[in-house]
Structure formats: C-alpha cells, structure tokens
MMTF fields as JSON, N, C-alpha, C and O atoms, coordinates in Angstrom:
{
  "mmtfVersion": "1.0.0",
  "mmtfProducer": "UNKNOWN",
  "numBonds": 263,
  "numAtoms": 264,
  "numGroups": 66,
  "numChains": 1,
  "numModels": 1,
  "chainsPerModel": [1],
  "groupsPerChain": [66],
  "chainIdList": ["A"],
  "bondAtomList": [4, 2, 8, 6, 12, 10, 16, 14, 20, 18, 24, 22, 28, 26, 32, 30, 36, 34, 40, 38, 44, 42, 48, 46, 52, 50, 56, 54, 60, 58, 64, 62, 68, 66, 72, 70, 76, 74, 80, 78, 84, 82, 88, 86, 92, 90, 96, 94, 100, 98, 104, 102, 108, 106, 112, 110, 116, 114, 120, 118, 124, 122, 128, 126, 132, 130, 136, 134, 140, 138, 144, 142, 148, 146, 152, 150, 156, 154, 160, 158, 164, 162, 168, 166, 172, 170, 176, 174, 180, 178, 184, 182, 188, 186, 192, 190, 196, 194, 200, 198, 204, 202, 208, 206, 212, 210, 216, 214, 220, 218, 224, 222, 228, 226, 232, 230, 236, 234, 240, 238, 244, 242, 248, 246, 252, 250, 256, 254, 260, 258],
  "bondOrderList": [1, 1, 1, 1, 1, 1, 1, 1, 1, 1, 1, 1, 1, 1, 1, 1, 1, 1, 1, 1, 1, 1, 1, 1, 1, 1, 1, 1, 1, 1, 1, 1, 1, 1, 1, 1, 1, 1, 1, 1, 1, 1, 1, 1, 1, 1, 1, 1, 1, 1, 1, 1, 1, 1, 1, 1, 1, 1, 1, 1, 1, 1, 1, 1, 1],
  "groupList": [{"groupName": "UNK", "atomNameList": ["N", "CA", "C", "O"], "elementList": ["N", "C", "C", "O"], "formalChargeList": [0, 0, 0, 0], "bondAtomList": [1, 0, 2, 1, 3, 2], "bondOrderList": [1, 1, 2], "singleLetterCode": "X", "chemCompType": "L-PEPTIDE LINKING"}],
  "groupTypeList": [0, 0, 0, 0, 0, 0, 0, 0, 0, 0, 0, 0, 0, 0, 0, 0, 0, 0, 0, 0, 0, 0, 0, 0, 0, 0, 0, 0, 0, 0, 0, 0, 0, 0, 0, 0, 0, 0, 0, 0, 0, 0, 0, 0, 0, 0, 0, 0, 0, 0, 0, 0, 0, 0, 0, 0, 0, 0, 0, 0, 0, 0, 0, 0, 0, 0],
  "groupIdList": [1, 2, 3, 4, 5, 6, 7, 8, 9, 10, 11, 12, 13, 14, 15, 16, 17, 18, 19, 20, 21, 22, 23, 24, 25, 26, 27, 28, 29, 30, 31, 32, 33, 34, 35, 36, 37, 38, 39, 40, 41, 42, 43, 44, 45, 46, 47, 48, 49, 50, 51, 52, 53, 54, 55, 56, 57, 58, 59, 60, 61, 62, 63, 64, 65, 66],
  "secStructList": [7, 5, 7, 7, 2, 2, 2, 2, 2, 2, 2, 2, 6, 7, 7, 2, 2, 2, 2, 2, 2, 2, 6, 6, 7, 7, 2, 2, 2, 2, 2, 2, 2, 2, 6, 1, 1, 7, 7, 7, 7, 2, 2, 2, 2, 2, 2, 2, 2, 2, 6, 6, 6, 1, 7, 1, 6, 6, 6, 7, 5, 7, 7, 7, 7, 7],
  "xCoordList": [-14.3, -15.304, -15.69, -15.877, -15.747, -15.953, -17.315, -17.942, -18.086, -19.562, -19.4, -18.511, -20.647, -20.97, -22.144, -22.836, -22.303, -23.124, -22.991, -23.881, -21.702, -21.614, -22.354, -23.426, -21.874, -22.278, -23.848, -24.173, -24.607, -25.933, -26.359, -27.206, -26.216, -26.487, -26.425, -27.394, -25.055, -25.332, -26.358, -27.045, -26.415, -27.3, -28.64, -29.352, -28.849, -30.312, -30.616, -31.516, -28.866, -29.099, -29.317, -30.057, -28.625, -28.736, -27.502, -26.384, -27.673, -26.322, -26.112, -26.809, -25.038, -24.488, -26.1, -27.051, -25.973, -27.148, -28.421, -28.887, -28.755, -29.911, -29.957, -30.949, -28.846, -29.012, -29.25, -30.357, -28.262, -28.284, -29.904, -30.525, -30.025, -31.703, -32.362, -32.87, -32.727, -33.253, -32.696, -33.554, -31.771, -31.27, -31.371, -30.57, -32.04, -31.495, -30.39, -30.358, -29.503, -28.193, -26.859, -27.151, -26.439, -25.678, -24.727, -24.318, -24.311, -23.479, -22.324, -21.849, -21.753, -20.522, -20.747, -19.613, -21.535, -21.552, -21.739, -21.192, -22.482, -22.713, -21.355, -21.288, -20.414, -19.011, -18.215, -17.429, -18.521, -17.297, -17.665, -16.833, -18.853, -19.007, -18.566, -17.883, -19.283, -18.746, -17.327, -16.981, -16.022, -14.845, -14.078, -12.855, -14.661, -14.605, -14.213, -14.117, -13.988, -13.927, -14.512, -14.231, -15.389, -16.97, -18.197, -19.248, -17.506, -18.335, -19.959, -20.133, -21.094, -22.419, -22.521, -21.828, -23.888, -24.356, -24.802, -24.828, -25.409, -26.239, -27.679, -28.155, -28.326, -29.842, -29.243, -29.591, -28.415, -27.602, -28.225, -29.1, -27.345, -27.282, -28.404, -28.543, -29.287, -30.023, -31.173, -31.743, -31.342, -31.996, -31.066, -31.824, -29.918, -29.192, -30.096, -30.614, -30.015, -30.347, -31.515, -31.822, -32.857, -33.855, -34.336, -35.327, -33.269, -33.593, -32.79, -32.7, -32.262, -31.688, -32.363, -32.096, -33.274, -34.174, -33.085, -33.099, -32.257, -31.22, -30.612, -30.981, -29.687, -29.475, -28.455, -27.797, -28.057, -26.898, -25.791, -25.438, -25.237, -24.696, -23.886, -22.77, -24.956, -24.6, -24.348, -24.455, -24.083, -23.899, -22.075, -21.088, -22.323, -21.256, -20.298, -20.818, -19.18, -18.503, -16.985, -16.462, -16.418, -14.917, -13.878, -14.062, -13.02, -12.294, -11.076, -11.126, -10.055, -9.726, -8.156, -7.154, -8.17, -6.842, -6.282, -6.601, -4.892, -3.287, -2.838, -1.726],
  "yCoordList": [4.095, 5.479, 5.967, 5.343, 7.358, 8.301, 8.128, 7.586, 8.557, 9.116, 9.632, 9.657, 10.139, 11.337, 10.481, 11.17, 8.503, 8.384, 8.556, 8.682, 8.537, 8.531, 10.242, 10.302, 11.46, 12.606, 12.269, 12.552, 11.875, 11.817, 10.898, 11.48, 9.612, 9.051, 9.904, 9.925, 10.723, 11.206, 12.414, 12.67, 12.971, 14.239, 13.301, 13.581, 12.393, 12.041, 10.889, 10.371, 11.126, 10.987, 9.176, 8.789, 8.39, 7.162, 6.448, 6.949, 5.482, 4.653, 3.874, 4.041, 3.081, 2.049, 1.104, 1.02, 0.644, -0.516, 0.055, -0.298, 1.097, 1.492, 1.691, 1.276, 2.449, 2.825, 1.172, 0.888, 0.135, -0.79, -1.906, -2.732, -1.283, -2.123, -1.442, -2.298, -0.06, 0.212, -0.245, -0.585, -0.26, -0.359, -2.314, -2.869, -3.241, -4.352, -5.126, -6.2, -4.6, -4.479, -5.474, -6.393, -5.253, -5.648, -4.542, -3.669, -4.353, -3.13, -2.796, -1.72, -4.612, -4.329, -3.984, -4.04, -3.653, -3.094, -1.753, -1.181, -1.109, -0.064, 0.553, 1.782, -0.078, 0.774, 0.758, 1.644, -0.666, -0.428, 0.431, 0.905, 0.485, 1.869, 3.247, 4.138, 3.172, 4.742, 4.907, 6.085, 3.709, 4.013, 3.838, 3.698, 3.848, 3.254, 1.838, 1.549, 0.964, -0.411, -1.11, -1.956, -0.548, -1.409, -0.484, -0.151, -0.137, 0.02, -0.572, -1.357, 0.076, -0.72, -1.047, -0.558, -2.267, -2.157, -1.317, -0.344, -1.297, 0.022, -0.088, 0.92, -1.366, -1.477, -0.783, 0.352, -0.59, -0.6, 0.84, 1.175, 1.816, 2.982, 3.605, 4.807, 2.935, 3.539, 3.847, 4.915, 2.288, 2.241, 3.33, 3.925, 3.631, 4.749, 6.281, 7.038, 6.321, 7.721, 7.841, 9.019, 6.725, 7.106, 7.545, 8.266, 6.903, 6.868, 8.015, 7.816, 8.917, 9.717, 11.212, 12.389, 10.707, 11.534, 12.336, 13.561, 11.807, 12.957, 12.057, 10.913, 12.778, 12.173, 11.303, 11.674, 9.714, 9.358, 10.436, 10.725, 11.03, 11.833, 12.785, 13.216, 12.776, 13.973, 12.885, 13.348, 11.746, 10.718, 9.715, 9.458, 9.486, 8.692, 9.779, 10.375, 9.774, 10.523, 9.813, 9.622, 9.463, 8.736, 9.478, 10.681, 9.022, 9.5, 10.235, 9.916, 11.093, 11.578, 11.168, 11.166, 10.999, 10.228, 11.244, 12.429, 10.354, 11.005, 11.608, 12.126],
  "zCoordList": [-16.033, -16.407, -14.973, -13.928, -15.293, -14.062, -13.837, -14.747, -12.554, -12.071, -10.951, -10.099, -11.12, -10.374, -9.255, -8.506, -9.244, -8.535, -7.088, -6.247, -6.945, -4.669, -4.651, -4.049, -5.216, -5.602, -5.32, -4.166, -5.905, -6.01, -5.105, -4.427, -4.664, -3.742, -2.398, -1.638, -2.086, -1.082, -1.11, -0.121, -2.006, -1.847, -1.48, -0.516, -2.176, -1.324, 0.498, 1.159, 0.48, 1.491, 1.88, 2.784, 1.121, 0.732, 1.269, 1.146, 1.759, 1.909, 0.32, -0.68, 0.472, -0.95, -0.685, -1.461, 0.346, 0.732, -0.189, -1.273, 0.754, -0.082, -1.198, -1.797, -1.981, -3.362, -3.809, -4.267, -3.683, -4.635, -4.352, -5.02, -2.956, -2.842, -3.768, -4.492, -4.277, -5.213, -6.717, -7.531, -6.983, -8.402, -8.036, -8.787, -7.223, -7.646, -7.793, -8.394, -7.261, -7.452, -6.011, -5.245, -6.066, -4.69, -3.793, -4.56, -2.546, -2.212, -2.86, -3.225, -2.974, -3.812, -5.155, -5.629, -6.089, -7.16, -7.314, -8.256, -6.473, -5.758, -5.29, -5.279, -4.954, -4.445, -5.547, -5.882, -6.319, -7.207, -8.634, -9.407, -8.737, -9.838, -9.164, -9.668, -7.56, -7.281, -7.247, -7.169, -7.3, -6.787, -8.653, -8.649, -9.863, -11.156, -11.52, -12.713, -10.612, -11.003, -11.91, -12.758, -11.52, -12.827, -13.332, -12.784, -14.897, -15.462, -16.005, -16.937, -15.096, -15.109, -16.845, -17.737, -16.979, -18.174, -18.46, -17.707, -19.789, -20.363, -19.524, -19.002, -19.436, -18.58, -17.526, -17.853, -16.21, -15.42, -15.209, -14.411, -16.404, -16.371, -16.761, -16.531, -17.354, -17.494, -16.249, -16.025, -15.379, -14.434, -13.402, -12.636, -13.261, -12.474, -12.705, -11.884, -14.118, -14.232, -14.39, -14.573, -14.416, -13.642, -12.873, -12.756, -11.917, -10.604, -10.15, -8.938, -10.375, -9.845, -10.918, -10.678, -12.1, -12.86, -13.525, -13.403, -14.136, -14.536, -15.899, -16.164, -16.62, -18.127, -17.701, -16.729, -18.47, -18.539, -18.398, -17.254, -19.406, -19.604, -18.408, -18.117, -18.063, -16.597, -15.586, -14.45, -15.595, -14.596, -15.125, -14.435, -16.294, -16.179, -17.442, -18.385, -17.167, -18.674, -18.367, -17.269, -19.834, -19.749, -19.009, -18.823, -18.653, -18.261, -19.112, -20.3, -18.807, -19.591, -20.166, -19.452, -20.88, -21.823, -21.706, -21.619, -21.713, -21.545, -22.882, -22.984]
}
C-alpha cells in the first residue's frame, strides 16, 4: 500500500521520531509505513488520519496492479 505519510509529516515539519511519539508507535514503524514495508492496522490508520485531519482515503491507497 502506498501512502502520503512522509509528505504530510514533512509538511508539518516533524521528524519520524516526532510523528511516532504523537502516534504512540516506534520510529521504525513510521519508517516502515513511509517506505511501504508495513501496512498500518485500521486503528492506527484512523489515528494517522485524525492527526493530519484528513480522510484515510486521501492518505492511503493501493499500489497500481499490473
């Protein structure tokens, strides 16, 4: 799954560690979400969307299939 987490985080001027603290997850989790190596749980996706005050659908989207 692709996401706009990095883009949104950088727009707020936050480091991965600062975002992780706000979401109560590890920095490694934030990094994995940003690089597409980890799909967040639905509750975590809702927390991310709430933190950035935007809809989940505008943050996360499936990768284009071949």
